[in-house]
C-alpha positions in Angstrom: 14.1 -17.2 3.2 13.2 -13.6 4.1 12.4 -13.0 7.6 11.1 -10.0 10.0 13.7 -9.4 12.6 13.0 -7.1 15.4 16.1 -6.1 17.2 16.0 -4.4 20.7 12.7 -2.3 20.0 11.6 -0.3 22.5 8.2 1.8 22.4 7.7 4.3 25.0 5.0 7.0 25.8 4.5 8.6 29.0 4.7 5.8 31.6 4.0 2.8 28.8 7.1 0.9 28.0 7.3 -2.0 25.5 10.3 -3.8 24.3 10.7 -6.8 21.8 13.5 -8.8 20.3 13.0 -11.7 18.2 12.4 -12.9 14.3 10.0 -14.6 12.2 10.3 -15.9 8.5 8.1 -15.0 5.7 5.0 -17.8 5.3 4.2 -17.7 9.1 0.8 -16.9 10.7 1.5 -15.5 14.2 -1.0 -14.5 16.7 -0.6 -11.6 18.9 -2.5 -11.8 22.3 -2.5 -10.1 25.7 -4.5 -8.0 28.0 -6.0 -4.9 26.8 -3.5 -2.0 27.2 -0.6 -4.1 27.2 0.4 -3.0 23.5 -0.5 -5.3 20.8 -2.0 -2.7 18.5 1.1 -0.4 19.4 3.5 -2.9 18.4 1.8 -3.3 15.1 1.5 0.6 14.6 5.5 0.6 15.4 6.1 -2.2 12.7 3.7 -0.4 10.0 5.5 3.2 10.9 2.9 4.6 12.5 4.2 5.0 16.0 7.7 5.9 16.4 10.3 3.4 18.3 12.3 5.3 21.2 15.2 2.8 20.0 15.9 -0.6 18.1 15.4 -1.3 14.7 13.2 -3.3 12.4 14.5 -5.4 9.4 12.9 -7.1 6.6 15.3 -9.6 4.8 18.1 -7.9 6.2 17.1 -4.1 5.5 16.4 -1.8 8.1 12.9 -0.6 7.5 12.9 1.5 10.8 12.9 5.0 9.0 10.9 4.2 6.0 7.3 6.1 5.8 4.5 3.8 6.2 3.6 3.7 2.4 7.3 2.7 1.5 7.4 -0.4 4.1 6.9 -4.0 2.8 3.7 -4.5 4.5 -0.1 -3.7 4.4 -2.2 -3.1 7.5 -5.9 -4.1 8.2 -7.6 -2.1 11.0 -10.8 -2.8 12.8 -12.7 -0.2 11.2 -11.7 -1.7 7.6 -10.9 2.2 6.4 -13.3 2.1 3.4 -14.3 5.2 1.8 -18.1 5.4 1.8 -18.2 7.8 -1.3 -16.0 5.4 -3.6 -17.1 2.0 -5.1 -15.8 -1.1 -4.2 -13.8 -1.4 -7.1 -12.4 1.9 -6.3 -11.8 1.2 -2.9 -9.5 -2.1 -3.9 -8.1 0.0 -6.4 -6.5 2.3 -3.8 -4.2 -0.5 -3.3 -2.7 0.0 -6.4 -2.7 3.9 -7.0 -4.0 6.2 -4.1 -4.7 8.6 -6.9 -6.9 6.2 -8.8 -5.4 7.1 -12.0 -3.2 4.2 -12.6 -5.4 1.3 -11.8 -5.4 -1.9 -14.1 -9.4 -2.9 -13.8 -8.2 -6.6 -14.6 -6.2 -7.0 -11.6 -8.9 -5.5 -9.4 -11.5 -7.5 -10.9 -9.0 -10.6 -10.4 -8.5 -10.0 -6.7 -12.4 -9.6 -6.1 -13.1 -13.1 -7.5 -10.4 -14.3 -5.4 -12.1 -13.2 -2.5 -15.5 -13.7 -3.6 -16.8 -10.5 -4.4 -17.2 -10.7 -8.5 -20.0 -8.6 -9.7 -20.3 -6.3 -6.6 -17.4 -3.6 -8.0 -20.1 -1.0 -8.6 -21.4 -1.1 -5.4 -20.6 1.5 -2.4 -19.6 0.2 1.1 -22.9 0.9 3.0 -24.7 -1.6 0.4 -22.4 -4.3 1.4 -22.7 -6.8 4.5 -20.2 -6.5 7.2 -18.5 -9.7 5.9 -18.4 -8.4 2.3 -16.6 -5.1 3.7 -14.2 -7.1 5.5 -13.3 -8.9 1.9 -13.1 -5.5 0.3 -10.6 -4.6 2.9 -8.8 -7.9 2.4 -8.7 -7.5 -1.5 -7.2 -4.3 -1.3 -4.5 -5.6 0.9 -3.9 -8.3 -1.5 -3.6 -6.0 -4.5 -0.6 -4.3 -2.9 1.4 -7.7 -2.8 3.4 -6.8 0.4 5.1 -9.6 1.9 4.0 -8.6 5.4 0.2 -8.6 6.3 -0.9 -6.9 9.8 -4.3 -7.5 10.8 -5.5 -5.3 14.1 -8.6 -7.3 14.9 -10.3 -6.4 11.4 -12.9 -9.2 11.9 -13.9 -8.6 15.6 -17.2 -7.1 14.9 -18.1 -10.4 12.8 -20.0 -13.1 14.6 -18.1 -16.3 15.2 -18.9 -18.3 11.8 -18.1 -15.2 9.6 -15.1 -14.4 11.5 -13.7 -18.1 11.2 -14.5 -17.8 7.3 -12.3 -14.6 6.9 -9.5 -16.1 8.9 -9.6 -19.2 6.8 -9.9 -17.0 3.5 -7.0 -14.9 5.1 -4.9 -18.4 5.3 -5.9 -19.5 1.7 -5.0 -16.1 0.2 -1.7 -15.2 1.9 0.2 -18.7 2.1 3.6 -16.9 1.2 3.3 -13.7 3.4 4.1 -13.3 6.9 0.9 -12.5 9.0 0.5 -11.0 12.5 -2.7 -10.4 13.7 -4.0 -9.2 16.9 -6.8 -11.2 18.9 -8.3 -11.0 22.1 -9.9 -14.5 21.3 -7.6 -17.8 22.0 -10.0 -19.3 19.7 -9.0 -17.3 16.8 -5.3 -17.8 17.6 -5.9 -21.7 17.6 -7.6 -21.6 14.2 -5.4 -19.5 12.6 -1.7 -19.1 14.0 0.9 -21.5 13.6 2.5 -19.6 16.5 1.4 -17.1 19.0 3.1 -13.7 20.9 2.4 -12.9 24.2 2.4 -9.1 24.9 2.4 -8.6 28.7 4.0 -7.0 31.5 6.1 -4.3 29.0 7.4 -7.3 27.1 6.4 -8.7 23.6 7.6 -12.3 24.1 9.3 -14.3 21.1 6.4 -16.5 19.5 5.7 -19.8 20.5 4.0 -23.0 19.4 0.2 -22.2 19.7 -1.1 -25.2 20.8 2.1 -25.4 23.3 1.5 -22.1 24.4 -2.0 -22.5 25.2 -1.6 -26.0 26.9 1.3 -24.6 29.5 0.7 -20.7 29.4 3.1 -18.5 31.4 1.7 -16.6 34.5 0.8 -13.6 32.6 -1.1 -15.6 30.0 -3.1 -18.1 32.2 -4.0 -14.7 34.2 -5.5 -13.6 30.9 -7.1 -16.6 30.2 -8.8 -16.8 33.5 -6.7 -19.7 34.9 -4.5 -18.4 37.4 
C-alpha cells in the first residue's frame, strides 16, 4: 500500500521552527490540530510545495516529491477561501482541475463529478450565485476531478455552520475513500467526526498520528492546555 513518509522534515522561518518525522498509509483520514500559530497550515503548505523545507524529505509511495513543483505533486489542496474564480462558471471552475487553460476539458467528466457532490444543473452559475455550502462543493469537485491520492484540507469549511460543515465532512469521507486526507481543524468535534487518527502540532513538533478517540481521551499536556483541560 502506498504511504506518505515525512522524513526528518524541518520547516524554519525567522524564529519559527517545526519538525516532523512520521508516515501514514493511503486511505487514512487524519486531523491536524493544535494552537494557533503552531504550524498546522505551514505543514500542509510544505507538503504541497508552497513552503520550502530547510531539510528533510517528503515521499509518496517511495518517491521523493520534495523538489517537485506544487502542480506536479500527487495531491490536491482545499483552502479556506475555496479559491474560486468569480468570473468563471461553476463548470469552468471545476474544469480547472483537468486543465488550467480550460482548452481540453471533458464536459462529461465535469458533469459526473458535479452529480457526485450534489451540484447537478448548476454548471452555468457563477460562484456569487451559490450558497456557502455550494461553493464548498465546487472546490471539492475540482479537487476530486484531479484524482490525486492525497487531499489536504486547510479548514475549507470553517465558515460554514455546524450542520453544513458536518454534511461537507461526511461528503469528503464518502468521496475520498481511497485517498489519504489530512485536515487542519481547530474543532475537536470535527476531528472526532471525520478522522481515524489525529496529529498534534505544538511546541515546534508535528507529533505522529494517534487514534483520535484515544488521543482526546488522554491528551498530552500541550493538547490538554489547548482544549482547556490543563
